[in-house]
C-alpha positions in Angstrom: 11.0 -0.6 39.1 11.8 2.9 37.9 15.2 1.7 36.7 13.7 -1.3 34.9 11.3 1.0 33.0 14.2 3.3 32.0 16.2 0.3 30.8 13.3 -0.9 28.7 12.8 2.5 27.2 16.5 2.7 26.4 16.5 -0.7 24.7 13.5 0.3 22.5 15.2 3.6 21.5 18.4 1.8 20.8 16.7 -0.8 18.6 14.7 2.0 16.8 17.9 3.9 16.1 19.6 0.7 14.8 16.6 -0.1 12.5 16.6 3.5 11.3 20.2 3.5 10.5 19.9 0.1 8.8 17.0 1.3 6.7 18.9 4.4 5.7 21.9 2.3 4.6 19.7 0.6 2.0 18.5 3.8 0.4 20.5 5.8 -2.1 21.1 9.5 -1.4 22.9 10.2 -4.7 21.0 13.1 -6.4 22.1 12.1 -9.9 20.7 8.7 -9.5 17.5 10.1 -8.1 17.2 12.4 -11.1 17.9 9.6 -13.5 15.2 7.5 -11.9 12.6 10.3 -12.0 13.2 10.8 -15.7 13.2 7.1 -16.6 9.6 6.6 -17.7 9.1 9.9 -19.6 12.6 10.6 -20.8 14.7 7.4 -20.8 17.2 8.9 -23.2 17.9 11.7 -20.7 18.1 9.2 -18.0 20.7 7.2 -19.9 22.8 10.3 -20.5 22.8 11.1 -16.8 23.8 7.5 -15.9 26.6 7.4 -18.5 28.0 10.6 -17.0 28.3 9.2 -13.5 31.8 8.0 -12.5 30.9 4.6 -11.0 34.1 4.7 -8.9 32.5 7.6 -7.0 29.7 5.4 -5.8 30.7 4.3 -2.4 27.7 2.8 -0.7 26.1 -0.6 -1.7 22.8 1.2 -2.1 24.2 3.6 -4.7 25.9 0.8 -6.6 22.8 -1.3 -6.7 20.5 1.5 -7.8 23.0 2.5 -10.5 23.1 -1.1 -11.8 19.3 -1.5 -12.1 18.8 2.0 -13.5 21.5 1.5 -16.1 20.1 -1.8 -17.4 16.6 -0.3 -17.3 17.7 2.7 -19.3 19.4 0.5 -21.9 16.2 -1.6 -22.3 14.0 1.5 -22.6 16.3 2.9 -25.3 16.1 -0.4 -27.2 19.8 -1.3 -26.6 20.2 -5.0 -26.0 22.8 -6.2 -23.6 24.0 -9.7 -22.7 26.1 -8.7 -19.7 24.3 -9.9 -16.5 27.0 -8.8 -14.0 25.6 -5.3 -13.8 22.0 -6.4 -12.9 23.2 -9.3 -10.8 24.7 -6.8 -8.3 21.3 -5.2 -8.0 19.5 -8.6 -7.6 22.0 -9.6 -4.8 21.4 -6.3 -3.0 17.6 -6.1 -3.1 16.6 -9.7 -2.9 16.5 -9.8 1.0 15.1 -6.2 1.4 11.6 -5.0 1.7 12.1 -2.6 -1.3 9.7 -4.5 -3.5 9.8 -1.9 -6.3 13.6 -2.2 -6.9 13.5 -5.9 -6.2 10.9 -6.2 -9.0 13.0 -4.1 -11.4 16.1 -6.2 -10.7 14.5 -9.6 -11.3 12.6 -8.3 -14.4 15.7 -6.8 -16.2 17.8 -9.9 -15.3 15.0 -11.9 -17.0 15.1 -9.6 -20.0 18.8 -10.1 -20.5 18.4 -13.9 -20.1 15.6 -13.7 -22.6 18.0 -11.9 -25.0 20.5 -14.8 -24.6 17.8 -17.4 -25.0 18.2 -18.7 -21.5 14.4 -19.1 -21.3 14.3 -21.4 -18.2 16.3 -19.0 -16.1 14.4 -16.0 -17.5 11.0 -17.4 -16.6 12.0 -18.1 -13.0 13.2 -14.5 -12.5 10.0 -13.2 -14.2 8.0 -15.2 -11.6 10.0 -13.5 -8.8 9.5 -10.1 -10.3 5.8 -10.9 -10.6 5.6 -11.6 -6.8 7.0 -8.2 -6.0 4.9 -6.4 -8.6 1.7 -7.9 -7.1 2.7 -6.8 -3.6 2.9 -3.2 -4.7 0.0 -3.4 -7.3 2.3 -2.1 -10.1 0.0 -2.9 -13.0 2.4 -1.4 -15.6 5.3 -3.8 -14.8 2.8 -6.7 -14.3 1.9 -6.0 -18.0 5.6 -5.9 -19.0 6.2 -9.2 -17.1 3.3 -10.9 -18.6 4.3 -9.7 -22.1 7.8 -11.3 -21.5 6.0 -14.5 -20.3 4.1 -14.5 -23.6 7.2 -14.0 -25.7 9.1 -16.8 -23.9 6.2 -19.3 -24.2 5.9 -18.4 -27.9 9.6 -19.1 -28.4 9.1 -22.3 -26.6 6.2 -23.3 -29.0 3.7 -23.2 -26.2 1.0 -21.2 -28.0 -1.7 -21.7 -25.3 0.4 -20.1 -22.5 1.6 -17.5 -24.9 -2.0 -16.4 -25.6 -2.9 -16.6 -22.0 -0.2 -14.2 -20.9 -0.7 -11.9 -23.8 -4.3 -11.4 -22.7 -3.2 -10.8 -19.1 -0.6 -8.3 -20.3 -3.3 -6.4 -22.2 -5.5 -6.3 -19.1 -2.7 -5.0 -16.9 -1.7 -2.3 -19.4 -5.4 -1.1 -19.4 -5.4 -1.0 -15.6 -2.1 1.0 -15.6 -3.5 3.7 -17.8 -0.6 3.3 -20.3 -2.9 3.2 -23.4 0.0 3.0 -25.9 1.2 -0.2 -24.2 -2.4 -1.5 -24.2 -2.5 -0.9 -28.0 0.6 -3.0 -28.5 -0.8 -5.5 -26.0 -3.7 -5.9 -28.3 -1.3 -6.6 -31.1 0.4 -9.2 -29.0 -2.9 -11.0 -28.5 -3.3 -11.0 -32.3 0.2 -12.4 -32.8 -0.5 -15.1 -30.2 -3.7 -16.1 -32.0 -1.7 -16.3 -35.2 0.9 -18.5 -33.6 -1.8 -20.8 -32.3 -3.1 -21.1 -35.9 -6.4 -19.3 -35.0 -6.1 -17.1 -38.1 -9.6 -15.8 -38.1 -9.1 -14.4 -34.6 -5.7 -12.9 -35.5 -7.3 -11.2 -38.5 -10.1 -9.8 -36.3 -7.5 -8.4 -33.8 -5.3 -7.2 -36.6 -8.1 -5.1 -38.0 -8.8 -3.5 -34.6 -5.1 -2.6 -34.3 -5.1 -1.1 -37.7 -8.1 1.0 -36.9 -6.6 2.2 -33.6 -3.3 3.0 -35.2 -4.9 4.9 -38.1 -6.8 7.1 -35.7 -3.7 7.8 -33.6 -1.5 8.1 -36.7 1.0 5.7 -35.2 3.0 4.5 -38.2 4.9 1.8 -36.4 1.8 0.2 -34.8 -0.1 0.5 -38.2 2.7 -1.3 -40.1 2.7 -4.1 -37.5 -1.1 -4.3 -37.6 -1.0 -4.6 -41.4 1.8 -7.2 -41.2 -0.4 -9.3 -38.8 -3.2 -9.2 -41.3 -0.8 -10.0 -44.2 0.9 -13.0 -42.5 -2.5 -14.4 -41.4 -3.8 -14.3 -45.0 -0.6 -16.0 -46.2 -1.2 -18.7 -43.6 -4.8 -19.0 -44.9 -3.3 -19.1 -48.5 -5.3 -16.1 -49.4 -2.3 -14.6 -51.2 -4.1 -11.8 -53.0 -5.3 -10.2 -49.8 -1.9 -10.8 -48.3 -0.3 -8.8 -51.1 -2.8 -6.0 -50.5 -1.7 -5.5 -46.9 2.0 -5.8 -47.8 1.5 -3.1 -50.5 -0.1 -0.9 -47.8 3.1 -1.3 -45.7 5.2 -0.4 -48.7 3.1 2.7 -49.2 3.8 3.8 -45.6 7.5 3.3 -45.9 9.3 0.7 -48.0 12.0 0.5 -45.3 9.5 -0.9 -42.9 9.5 -4.3 -44.7 11.5 -7.0 -42.9 13.3 -10.1 -44.0 10.3 -12.2 -43.0 8.1 -9.8 -45.1 10.3 -10.5 -48.2 9.9 -14.2 -47.7 6.2 -14.1 -47.3 5.8 -11.7 -50.2 7.8 -14.2 -52.3 5.6 -17.0 -51.1 2.5 -15.1 -52.0 3.8 -14.5 -55.5 4.5 -18.2 -55.9 0.9 -18.8 -54.6 -0.6 -16.5 -57.3 1.7 -17.9 -60.0 3.8 -14.7 -60.5 7.0 -16.6 -60.7 9.2 -13.7 -61.9 8.1 -11.6 -58.9 8.7 -14.5 -56.6 12.3 -15.0 -58.0 12.9 -11.3 -57.5 12.1 -11.5 -53.8 14.0 -14.8 -53.5 17.2 -13.2 -54.9 16.7 -10.1 -52.7 16.2 -12.3 -49.6 19.3 -14.5 -50.4 21.4 -11.4 -50.8 20.4 -10.3 -47.2 20.2 -13.7 -45.4 21.7 -16.8 -46.9 20.0 -19.0 -44.3 16.6 -18.3 -45.8 16.2 -21.3 -48.1 12.4 -21.7 -48.4 12.0 -19.6 -51.5 15.0 -21.3 -53.1 13.4 -24.6 -52.4 10.1 -23.5 -54.1 11.9 -21.9 -57.0 14.1 -25.0 -57.8 11.2 -27.3 -57.4 9.3 -25.1 -59.9 12.0 -25.3 -62.5 12.6 -29.0 -62.0 16.0 -28.7 -60.3 15.1 -31.3 -57.6 18.6 -31.8 -56.4 19.0 -28.1 -55.5 15.4 -28.1 -54.2 16.3 -30.9 -51.8 19.5 -29.2 -50.7 17.6 -26.0 -50.0 14.9 -27.9 -48.1 17.4 -29.8 -46.0 19.2 -26.6 -45.2 16.0 -24.9 -44.1 15.0 -27.9 -42.0 18.5 -28.0 -40.4 18.2 -24.4 -39.4 14.7 -24.8 -38.0 15.8 -28.0 -36.1 18.7 -26.2 -34.5 16.3 -23.5 -33.2 13.8 -26.1 -32.0 16.6 -28.2 -30.4 17.8 -25.2 -28.4 14.3 -24.5 -27.2 13.6 -28.2 -26.3 16.7 -28.4 -24.3 15.2 -25.7 -22.0 12.1 -27.2 -20.5 10.4 -23.9 -19.6 7.3 -25.7 -18.2 9.3 -27.9 -16.0 11.3 -24.9 -14.7 8.0 -23.2 -13.7 6.7 -26.4 -12.1 9.9 -26.8 -10.0 9.8 -23.1 -9.0 6.1 -23.2 -8.0 6.6 -26.4 -5.9 9.6 -24.8 -4.2 7.4 -21.7 -3.4 4.7 -23.9 -2.0 7.1 -25.7 0.3 8.7 -22.3 1.3 5.2 -20.9 2.1 4.4 -24.0 4.2 7.7 -23.6 6.0 7.0 -19.9 6.6 3.5 -20.7 8.0 5.0 -23.3 10.4 7.7 -20.9 11.4 5.1 -18.0 11.9 2.9 -20.3 14.1 5.9 -21.4 16.1 7.1 -17.8 16.4 3.6 -16.7 17.6 3.5 -19.4 20.2 7.0 -18.6 21.3 6.1 -14.9 21.7 3.1 -15.8 23.8 5.2 -18.0 26.1 8.0 -15.4 26.3 5.7 -12.5 27.0 3.8 -14.5 29.7 7.2 -15.5 31.2 8.3 -11.9 31.2 5.1 -10.8 32.8 5.5 -13.3 35.6 9.2 -12.4 36.1 8.4 -8.7 36.2 5.8 -9.4 38.9 8.3 -11.4 40.9 11.0 -8.8 40.4 8.8 -5.9 41.4 7.6 -7.7 44.5 11.2 -8.7 45.5 12.5 -5.3 44.7 9.9 -3.6 46.9 10.9 -5.9 49.8 14.6 -5.5 49.3 14.4 -1.7 48.7 13.1 -1.1 52.2 15.8 -3.3 53.6 18.4 -1.5 51.6 17.2 1.9 52.8 17.4 0.8 56.4 20.9 -0.7 56.0 22.2 2.4 54.1 20.8 4.8 56.8 22.4 2.7 59.5 25.7 2.9 57.7 25.3 6.6 57.1 24.7 7.3 60.8 27.7 5.2 61.8 30.2 6.8 59.4 31.5 9.2 62.1 32.3 6.2 64.3 34.0 4.6 61.4 36.3 7.6 61.1 37.0 7.5 64.8 38.2 3.9 64.8 40.5 4.4 61.7 43.4 5.0 63.9 43.3 1.5 65.3 42.5 0.0 61.9 45.4 1.7 60.3 47.6 0.6 63.2 46.6 -3.0 62.7 47.4 -2.8 59.0 50.7 -1.2 59.7 51.5 -3.8 62.3 51.1 -6.5 59.7 53.5 -4.7 57.4 56.1 -3.8 60.0 55.4 -3.9 63.7 58.7 -2.3 64.6 58.2 0.9 62.7 56.8 3.1 65.5 57.0 6.3 63.6 54.5 5.0 61.1 52.0 4.8 63.9 52.3 8.6 64.3 51.9 9.0 60.6 48.7 6.8 60.6 47.3 8.8 63.5 48.0 12.1 61.8 46.5 10.9 58.5 43.3 9.6 60.2 42.9 12.8 62.1 43.3 14.8 58.8 40.7 12.6 57.1 38.4 12.9 60.0 38.7 16.7 59.9 38.1 16.6 56.1 34.8 14.8 56.5 33.8 16.2 59.9 31.4 18.8 58.7 29.7 16.5 56.2 29.3 13.6 58.6 27.9 15.9 61.2 25.2 16.9 58.7 24.7 13.2 57.9 24.3 12.3 61.6 21.7 15.1 62.0 19.7 13.9 59.0 20.0 10.2 60.1 18.7 11.0 63.5 15.8 13.0 61.9 15.0 10.0 59.8 14.7 7.6 62.7 12.8 10.1 64.9 10.5 11.5 62.3 6.9 10.2 62.4 5.8 11.6 59.1 4.7 9.8 56.0 6.7 7.2 54.1 7.2 9.7 51.2 8.5 12.4 53.6 10.9 9.9 55.2 12.1 8.8 51.8 12.9 12.5 51.0 15.2 12.6 54.0 16.8 9.3 53.0 17.4 10.7 49.5 19.1 13.8 50.9 21.4 11.6 53.1 22.4 9.4 50.2 23.0 12.3 47.9 25.3 13.8 50.5 27.2 10.6 51.1 27.5 9.6 47.4 28.6 13.1 46.6 31.8 12.3 48.4 32.8 10.2 45.5 32.4 12.9 42.9 33.6 16.0 44.9 36.9 16.6 43.1 38.1 19.1 45.8 37.6 16.5 48.5 39.3 13.8 46.5 42.3 16.0 45.9 42.6 16.8 49.6 42.3 13.1 50.5 44.9 12.1 48.0 47.2 14.9 49.3 46.8 13.5 52.8 47.7 10.0 51.6 50.8 11.2 49.8 51.8 13.2 52.9 51.5 10.4 55.4 52.2 7.5 53.1 55.5 8.6 51.5 53.8 9.8 48.2 52.0 6.4 47.9 49.4 7.6 45.4 51.9 9.5 43.3 54.1 6.4 43.1 51.0 4.3 42.3 49.9 6.5 39.5 53.5 6.6 38.0 53.8 2.8 38.3 50.4 2.1 36.7 49.7 5.0 34.2 47.3 2.7 32.3 44.9 2.2 35.2 41.6 4.1 34.9 40.9 7.1 37.1 37.9 5.4 38.6 40.2 2.5 39.8 42.7 5.1 41.2 39.9 6.6 43.3 38.9 3.1 44.4 42.6 2.5 45.5 42.6 5.9 47.2 39.6 5.1 49.4 41.1 1.7 50.2 44.4 3.3 51.3 42.4 5.8 53.3 41.0 2.9 55.3 37.3 3.1 54.2 35.3 -0.2 54.2 34.0 -1.8 51.1 30.5 -0.9 52.2 31.4 2.8 52.6 33.2 2.9 49.3 30.1 1.4 47.6 28.1 4.3 48.8 30.8 6.9 47.9 31.1 5.7 44.3 27.4 4.7 43.9 28.1 1.0 43.1 26.7 -2.2 44.5 28.8 -3.9 47.2 29.6 -6.9 45.0 30.8 -4.6 42.2 33.2 -3.0 44.7 34.6 -6.4 45.7 34.9 -7.5 42.1 36.7 -4.2 41.1 39.1 -4.5 44.0 39.8 -8.1 43.1 40.6 -7.1 39.5 42.8 -4.2 40.7 44.7 -6.6 42.9 45.3 -8.9 40.0 46.7 -6.0 37.9 49.0 -5.0 40.7 50.2 -8.6 41.3 50.9 -9.2 37.6 53.1 -6.1 37.4 56.9 -6.2 37.5 57.0 -3.3 40.0 59.3 -3.9 43.0 56.7 -2.1 45.1 53.8 -4.3 44.2 53.7 -6.0 47.6 53.6 -2.6 49.3 50.8 -1.5 47.0 48.9 -4.8 47.7 49.1 -4.3 51.4 46.6 -1.5 51.3 44.0 -3.5 49.4 
């Protein structure tokens, strides 16, 4: 039972070490990468510099390569550098997807989705956002849940799904508030206003826009202020309140004329057409056409105004063709269907996991119950057999002297089989057996005394077991006493024409433990005695002897028959 417990403990320790090593192999130890990650949120520019300075060829482990990949794409995104190369982030996704590292798994899926969003692969992007969302919820990372929902909102807006776009914009705002990132929450509020505008709820977008303008004014955030004013201006253009629209566009111009965008130029031109200021409208039309020749809406309105209907029609058809292309690209990607397919897949996967978990639980119960029963049986049988084994071993120990005394006749019998006519070998056998007897005489005398004490002693079971332990230690020590083994081998070489030396020369590849086994066999000890000497079970000794015989028989040595005769 003691050995069983030790084995169980060993297995647990071994498994723990394997798990520990496995876990460590998935964690980066590169100090530059660790520094880059620590600086990512507060100093993304510094983080990018560190990453750009790393020789990627020096990254040897998969963990380092994966972390570098996700951090590099993250740093690009935070420094407003768009990339369309997914190979970098895909390496990170492949590494983290099956690990319990939910944070880096979340980052991998999120930034893969960001790249796919940049390349207008909206169906793929939204699936990876859903995967990122799962990991973010597991670790309650409200900041990235806000970023994920903001991307959801943008994709649904691009897919002309204003309802879902508004829904996710509101979720993003709530998550940013929970995260404590107030700056992101301010922009999240602007996203809600934009979503209201895109859903044609202009009154709500104006209300939100005014809140954004007020917040930005207090914080003196020029960029947020300009976008808040732009939200108000575009909403008033949509409501055809062109005068108010121009008021807010003028406020943007007062902040910084360079803040005006191409879309702003178009809307300002539209507002001037709306107020009847045709010259100003033409000015912005010409400015717009010099920047972007695809912008044909103002050209259409201008040509229609001056009665050039042919050019007006051409401009309108060009504008519609451009819009239709954008719409066609979006329609070809059924974002809603992609989400539906993914969620159905997840439902099936969860159901499968539940079935597997239940089956596994029941299996564990059965296994543990079986193990408990087996342990009970083993302990009972071991208790019975242990007593029998002790008695048998003690009997053998007490008879070892007799075994030595009859070796002369055993040796003679073996020699007779080899060559009955070689009388001088008999003398050699007798001499060797006498030498071996003298070698072990003192030890076996001690063994005899202890054995007699064992059988005569009337003390407790524990006290008798101590005597047994002393006997077995003494006997088994014969197998590890190098001085005794050397003397024994010397006797064999002396009386067997250097048999052990010739054996070692013929089979240099044979292990020392097998040489000792052969030595005891040549010396004439029984398999049972050898099993005690070398502390192996009897069946193990038989198996080892059988394998050794096979090695000898398969050799090309001319002496193999002679070597075999002593086995």
